[in-house]
N, C-alpha and C positions, 0 to 999 in steps of 0.2 A: 518739175524735174527734167522733162524732156529737153528743155533749153540747155541743160548742162552737157548734153550729148551732141549738141549742135556744133558742126564744124564749118559753118559759113564763114567765108573770108580766110580760111586756112588753106595752105598748100601742103599736099601730102605726097610723099615719094613712096612707091612700092617697088621693091626689087623682086625679080622673079615673077613679074606680073603677066607673063605670056600664057600661063596655064595654072591649074590647080588652085591652091589656097591664095596665091598672089593675085590671080585674076578675080577671085571672090572678094578679097579685101579691097581691091580697087573699086569694085562696084559699090560696096557698102560705104566706103569713104565718100564717093561721089554722091550717093543718095543722102548722106549726112551733110552735104553742102560744100565739101572740099574740092578745090581744084587739084586734079590728080596727075602726077607725073608717073608714067608707066615705064619701067626700066627692065630690060632683059636683052638677050642676044637676038631673039627671033622677031625682027621688026615687023614682018607681015602680020603676025598675030597681034602685036601691040597696036598697030595702026587700025586693025579691025576692031579691037576693043575700044580704042579712043573714039572711033566713029560711032560705036554703039552707045558709049557714055554721052557723047555730044548729041546724039539723036534723042536722048531722054532729057536734054536740057542742061547737062553738066558741061564741065570744061576739062579737057584732058590733053596731055602732051606725051607722045611716044618718044623715048630716047634709047639709043643703043648703049648697053652697058654690059661689060663682063666684070663681075665683082672682084675678080682676081687681078684686074688691070687698073692701076691707079689713074692712068691717063683717061680711060673711058669714064671713070667716075667723076673726074674733074670736068670733063666735057659735058656730062649730064648736069652737073651743078650750074655751069655757065649757061646751058640751054634753059634751065629752070628759071634762073634770074632774068634772062632775056625775055622769056615769055610771060612770066607772072610777076616780075618786079622785085623778087627777093628769094631767099633760100626756102626750102621746105620747112614748115612748122612741125609737121608730123613725118616721121621716118619709119617705115616698116621694112626692117631688114629680114626679108623672107627667102632670098635665094638659098638653095641647098640641093644637095644630091647625095647619093649613096653608092658605094661599091661594096659588094658583100662577098666575103670569103673567109675561111678560117685564117687567122692572122699569120700562121706559118706558111700559107699558100698565097697570101696577098702580094700582088706586085707593088713595088715601091712607088711607081707612077700613080697607081690607083689610090694608095694611101695619101700621097701628096695632093692629089686632086680633091679628095674629100676634105682634108684639113684646110687647103687653100681656099676652097669655096665656102665651107660651112663656118670656119673660124676666122681665118685671115680676111676673107671677104667681108664679114661683119665688121671687123676692125677697120678696114679700108673705107667702107661706106660711112661708118660712124666718124672716123677721123675727118673726112671731107665735109660731110653734111652737118654734123653736130658742130664741127669747127667753124663752119660758115655761120651758124646761129650765134656762136660766141662773138665772132667778129662783127656781126650785125647788131649785137645787143638785143637779140630776140629770144624770148622763152620758147620752149617747144617740148615735144615728146618723141622719144625714140622707143620703138618696140622691136625687140629681137625675137625671132621665131626660133625657139629652142625645141625640145622634144622630151617626152617621157623617157626616150632612149638615153638621154643624158643623165637620168636618175636610176635607171635599171641597167641590166646587161642582157645580152642576147647572143646566141650562136651566130657566127659569121659577121658580127656587127661591131667589131672592136674599133675600127676607124670612125664609123658614124657615131657610136656612143661617146667616144672620146671627144669628137668635134663638138657635139651638142652639150656635153658637160662643160667644155671650155667656153662655149658661147654663153651659157647661163652664168658661169662664175665671172666672166668678163663683163656681163651686164651689171652685176653688183658693183664691180670696181668702177665701171664707167659712171654709175649712178652717183657714187660719192664724189667723184671728180667734177661732175657736171652740175650738181645740186646748187652750187653757189652762183651759177649762171642762169638758173631758172629752167634748165633743161632736164626733164625727167627721163629716166632710162629704166624700162621694165622688160619683162619677157613673157611670152606665152609658150607653154610646153604642151602641145597637142599630143593626144594619144593617136590612135589609128583612124585616119580620115583618108578616104580613097583619093589618090592623085596619080599622075603619070609615073611617079617614082615607085609606087607600091601596088598598083592595081593588079598586076599579074599575081603577086604574092597573096593579096587579100582574097582573090577569087580562086585560090588553089585549095587543096585539101589541108595544107598546113595553115593557110589563112583561116579556114573554118575552125580548126583547133584553137587558133588564137582568139577568134571571136568568142568561143565558149568559155575562155578564161577571163574575159572581161566581165566584171560583176553585172553590168547592165546588159550583157549578152548581145551587144551590137557594136558596130563601128559608128563613128561620129558623122553627123551631117555638117556640111560646110557652114550652114547658117548658124550652127551652134557655137561657132567661133566669133560671130559678129558682135555679140554683146560684150564679151571680154575685150575684144579689140577696141571697140568704141569707148569702153570704160577707161582704158589706158590712154587712148588718143585724145580724149576730151577733158573738159574741166570737171567732169564727173569723177575723175581719178586724180584730182589736183594735188592730193597729199600722198600719192603713191609714187615711190621710186625705189629701185633695187628689188622689186617684187617679181615673183614668177607665178603666173596663174596657170595651174594645171587643169586641162580640159580633156579628160580621158575616160569618162564613164566609170571611174574607180579603178582603172587598170593598174595604176601604180601600187595599189594596196592589195592586189589579188595574190593568191598563193601561186607559187611557181609550179 
């Protein structure tokens, strides 16, 4: 069975790879045998991660990408093909951010930034990289990182929740359009995992109240997303498309 999770010979793109879940996903994909394309805006972090992966015997390419800018995504695709000889077989659409405020107080620029990054950014990366798979006649797997926030609601989170709900629904639509080309499209909806986006909140008194509302009474560990991600990325999930795997310690079903 372990062979079905093997990604040797595959090329994997990870957006938002400079920190948090994206950095973790990149390491896991490299350990599974994939050649990894690390994409984000903070090149110094990407280059350090690429060096770390290569020191362990893997192959990695750092590329500058702003998921809200189509030209940087196209440039990343061209760099991927130049380095590894083809487009990415595995696409991890992980870039995301949050701006929190009651919707009546939120600035329009903040709303636009959240939606452009978390929703339009997913679409732009998918259009370019999944489109390249279709052009090349290659099968593949795309995994969009959604959130339980796209299934629930929360104070001060209207833009973020809306963006992640849109990401998940877009995943299903992409799945039916790409199935005929052998490209699977799925999503992972994490609960609360500590990252640079939420570490201040999770370590606050309000964060502690949140932790107590999670049925498993704790936040997730990054490694607990490795199995779901590898399932969707590899042949182990070969008949899965349009699915969302919720990894949240039961949070989605907890009482408000």
